[in-house]
C-alpha positions in Angstrom: 7.8 11.2 70.2 5.0 8.3 70.4 6.9 4.8 70.4 5.9 2.2 67.9 5.6 -1.6 69.3 4.3 -4.6 67.9 1.0 -6.2 68.3 2.9 -9.4 70.4 4.8 -6.3 72.4 1.4 -5.1 73.7 0.1 -8.5 74.2 3.0 -9.1 76.2 2.4 -5.8 78.6 -1.2 -6.1 78.4 -1.1 -9.9 79.7 2.0 -8.9 82.1 0.8 -5.5 83.6 -1.6 -4.6 85.8 -2.1 -0.6 84.5 -1.7 -1.6 80.5 -5.2 -1.4 78.4 -5.5 -1.2 75.1 -7.9 1.4 73.3 -9.5 0.4 70.2 -9.5 3.9 68.1 -12.0 2.5 65.2 -15.1 3.0 64.2 -18.5 1.3 65.6 -18.8 -0.3 62.0 -14.8 -1.7 62.4 -15.4 -3.5 65.8 -18.6 -4.5 64.0 -17.7 -5.8 61.1 -14.3 -6.3 61.2 -13.6 -7.4 64.7 -12.0 -6.6 68.3 -9.3 -8.0 69.8 -9.9 -10.4 72.4 -8.5 -9.5 76.0 -10.3 -12.0 77.7 -7.4 -14.3 79.0 -5.7 -11.2 80.4 -8.6 -10.9 82.4 -9.2 -7.4 80.8 -11.2 -6.0 78.1 -10.3 -4.0 75.2 -11.6 -0.5 75.7 -13.6 0.7 72.4 -13.2 4.9 72.3 -13.3 6.4 68.9 -10.5 8.7 67.3 -12.9 9.9 63.9 -16.4 9.4 63.4 -17.1 8.1 60.0 -17.1 11.4 58.3 -13.2 11.9 59.3 -13.5 14.2 61.8 -11.5 14.1 65.3 -14.1 13.0 67.5 -14.3 16.4 70.1 -14.7 14.0 73.5 -12.0 11.6 72.8 -9.8 13.3 76.0 -12.9 12.8 78.0 -14.1 9.6 76.7 -10.3 8.2 77.5 -10.8 9.4 82.1 -14.5 8.2 81.6 -13.2 4.6 81.2 -10.9 5.1 84.0 -8.2 6.1 82.7 -5.7 8.4 84.3 -1.9 10.1 83.5 -0.2 7.2 85.0 -2.4 4.5 83.4 0.0 2.7 80.6 -2.4 3.2 77.4 -1.7 1.3 73.5 -3.5 2.2 70.9 -4.8 0.7 68.0 -6.7 1.0 64.8 -6.6 -0.9 61.3 -3.2 0.2 60.2 -1.6 2.3 62.9 -2.2 5.6 61.6 -5.5 6.9 63.1 -3.9 5.4 66.3 -0.9 7.1 66.1 -2.8 10.7 66.2 -4.7 9.2 69.0 -1.5 8.3 71.2 -0.5 12.2 70.0 -3.2 13.5 71.4 -3.5 11.5 74.5 0.3 12.9 75.3 -0.3 16.3 74.4 -3.6 16.0 77.4 -1.4 14.6 79.9 -1.7 10.7 79.3 2.2 10.4 79.7 2.5 6.8 78.8 1.3 6.0 75.5 2.0 3.6 72.5 1.2 3.4 68.9 0.5 -0.8 68.5 2.2 -0.7 64.9 0.3 -2.5 62.0 -2.7 -2.2 63.9 -5.5 -4.6 64.2 -5.5 -5.7 60.3 -2.2 -4.3 58.7 -1.4 -3.1 55.2 -3.7 -4.4 52.4 -1.8 -7.5 50.1 -1.6 -8.0 46.5 -5.4 -8.2 46.2 -6.3 -5.5 48.3 -7.2 -7.7 51.8 -6.0 -6.6 54.7 -5.1 -9.1 58.0 -2.4 -11.6 56.2 0.9 -9.0 55.9 0.7 -6.9 59.5 -1.0 -6.4 62.5 -2.1 -8.2 65.3 -4.2 -10.8 63.4 -1.5 -11.8 61.4 0.3 -12.5 64.2 -1.8 -14.8 65.3 -3.1 -12.7 68.2 -6.8 -13.6 69.6 -9.7 -11.8 67.9 -13.3 -12.2 68.8 -15.7 -11.2 65.6 -17.8 -7.5 66.4 
């Protein structure tokens, strides 16, 4: 079972624990046009490793790319996507590959759409007022 944590809980862990890392599993287009969490205040940077391509197919090198980014089975890894669905799947894959301390950032970066079909106001990293930057 993968534990869901709020963006604020993830931020606190990233800020307080050196072994904690944030992996953003969205696509290149999302990072560029929607933005990325800004971890500069923690002395860290987000690790952008896509879980799926634009075609919806899982990234066959995902686990390999986690290791290449310096993550180990002992790392504390927080996975984030747009809303929390892809990041949950990515956390499951990481756990199955032997990464023992994985968490899903519930609500993701933008959260669910509001009544006008806009994201970013109801839940997620942006809605909780955490730092982020445009592409």
